[in-house]
C-alpha positions in Angstrom: -14.0 -28.8 -64.7 -15.6 -25.5 -64.3 -14.5 -22.8 -66.6 -13.5 -20.8 -63.6 -11.2 -23.1 -62.4 -10.0 -23.9 -66.3 -9.3 -20.2 -66.3 -6.9 -19.9 -63.7 -4.2 -22.4 -65.3 -3.0 -21.9 -68.7 -3.5 -24.9 -71.2 0.0 -26.2 -70.4 -1.0 -26.6 -67.2 0.9 -23.8 -65.9 -0.1 -21.4 -62.7 -0.5 -18.4 -64.7 -3.1 -16.4 -62.4 -1.1 -17.2 -59.4 2.2 -15.9 -61.0 1.6 -12.6 -59.9 0.9 -13.5 -56.2 4.6 -14.8 -56.4 6.0 -11.2 -56.8 4.4 -10.6 -54.2 6.5 -12.5 -51.8 9.7 -10.6 -53.1 11.2 -8.8 -50.0 11.1 -5.0 -52.0 7.3 -5.2 -51.6 7.1 -5.7 -47.5 10.2 -3.3 -45.6 10.3 -3.0 -42.1 9.0 0.6 -42.8 5.8 -0.8 -44.2 4.7 -2.5 -41.9 3.2 -1.3 -38.7 4.6 -3.7 -35.8 2.8 -1.6 -33.2 -0.6 -2.6 -34.8 0.3 -5.8 -35.5 1.4 -6.5 -31.8 -2.2 -5.1 -30.9 -4.0 -7.5 -33.4 -1.9 -10.5 -32.1 -2.5 -9.8 -28.4 -6.3 -9.1 -28.6 -6.2 -12.5 -31.0 -4.4 -14.2 -28.0 -6.9 -13.2 -25.3 -10.0 -14.4 -27.4 -8.5 -17.9 -29.0 -6.1 -18.4 -25.7 -6.7 -16.4 -22.8 -4.7 -16.7 -19.5 -5.9 -19.0 -17.0 -7.8 -17.7 -13.9 -5.1 -19.8 -11.8 -2.2 -19.1 -13.8 -3.0 -14.8 -13.6 -3.4 -15.3 -9.7 0.0 -17.1 -9.2 1.6 -14.5 -11.1 0.2 -12.0 -8.9 1.4 -13.6 -5.7 5.0 -14.0 -7.3 4.4 -10.1 -7.9 3.9 -9.8 -4.5 7.3 -11.1 -3.7 8.6 -8.3 -5.4 11.2 -7.4 -2.8 14.3 -8.9 -3.4 15.6 -8.6 0.2 12.2 -9.9 1.7 12.8 -13.2 4.1 9.8 -15.4 4.2 8.3 -16.0 7.0 6.9 -20.0 7.0 3.5 -20.9 8.5 4.7 -22.8 11.3 1.2 -23.6 13.5 -2.6 -23.0 11.3 -5.3 -23.5 14.3 -7.3 -24.9 11.3 -4.8 -27.9 11.3 -2.6 -28.2 14.3 -5.2 -27.3 17.4 -7.5 -29.3 19.4 -11.5 -28.8 19.1 -12.7 -27.7 22.0 -16.0 -28.8 22.3 -18.8 -26.4 22.3 -17.1 -23.4 20.6 -18.8 -22.0 18.4 -16.6 -20.3 15.2 -13.6 -20.5 17.2 -10.8 -17.6 15.8 -8.3 -18.8 13.8 -4.8 -18.7 15.3 -1.6 -18.6 12.7 2.0 -18.1 13.7 4.8 -17.2 11.2 8.6 -17.5 11.7 11.6 -17.0 10.0 15.2 -16.8 11.4 14.6 -14.2 15.0 11.3 -13.1 13.5 7.9 -14.3 15.1 4.5 -12.8 13.6 1.4 -14.3 15.7 -1.9 -13.3 14.2 -5.6 -14.0 15.8 -8.3 -13.9 12.4 -11.8 -13.3 13.4 -14.7 -12.6 10.8 -14.3 -9.2 12.7 -10.9 -8.4 11.8 -7.1 -9.0 12.5 -5.3 -8.9 15.6 -1.6 -9.7 15.7 1.6 -9.2 17.4 5.2 -9.1 16.4 8.1 -10.7 18.5 10.8 -9.2 19.2 8.4 -6.5 20.1 8.8 -3.4 18.0 7.4 -0.7 15.8 6.8 -1.8 12.1 4.7 -1.0 8.8 2.4 -4.0 8.2 0.5 -4.4 4.6 -2.5 -6.9 4.1 -1.5 -8.2 0.7 -4.7 -9.4 -1.5 -3.8 -9.8 -4.9 -4.6 -7.5 -7.5 -6.6 -5.1 -4.9 -5.6 -2.2 -3.1 -2.8 -3.3 0.4 -4.6 -2.4 3.9 -2.1 -0.8 5.2 -1.5 -1.1 9.3 0.7 0.2 12.2 2.6 -2.0 14.9 2.8 0.0 18.0 6.3 -0.3 20.2 5.2 -3.6 21.4 4.7 -5.2 18.1 1.1 -5.2 18.4 -1.6 -4.5 15.2 -5.0 -4.4 14.1 -7.1 -4.3 11.3 -10.0 -5.2 9.4 -11.0 -8.7 8.1 -8.8 -10.3 5.4 -10.4 -10.7 2.2 -12.1 -14.1 1.6 -9.6 -15.0 -1.3 -5.5 -15.3 -0.6 -3.8 -13.0 1.6 -0.4 -12.7 3.3 1.4 -10.1 5.4 4.5 -7.6 4.8 6.1 -6.7 7.7 8.8 -3.8 7.2 10.7 -3.4 10.9 13.1 -0.9 10.5 15.6 -2.4 7.3 14.1 -5.5 7.6 11.1 -7.0 5.4 9.3 -10.2 6.2 6.5 -11.4 3.7 4.4 -14.6 5.5 3.4 -17.4 3.2 -0.1 -16.8 0.7 -3.1 -18.3 3.1 -6.8 -18.2 2.9 -8.8 -16.8 6.2 
């Protein structure tokens, strides 16, 4: 054995050199006041971000869930999507995507083109319409007295619509344009 190793242990095999370290674990040396828990927490967050980052898909799901933070919002289900339900028209180049969402007595019809959104709320009436697009800023639209609204094209990623009609809040399912 090396001399360094032999110096760490006494002649009787005891751990004399390590005896002082056991004194450090005594609760009198570490108190809550001595530890900076805020600094420790920040260091742990940084280590977790580097060693075990949050997957992008999980982050997207969390953002989508937060968009439904209105506890009283009713979720309008997609009942018609021209990409899935429509019969293809021969010779039509890049036809608009037609979507219909329903919840109870409320229907939202939306036409999505590369130029923008055109929609109508049934039963007709004024409403505030938000185009939700994850962490990005929401586009705010206004439906007129006939329930019609128009806006810029939704983002290429997932989007949903939140409609506020009087006291009711309706949120559509999330989908890609």
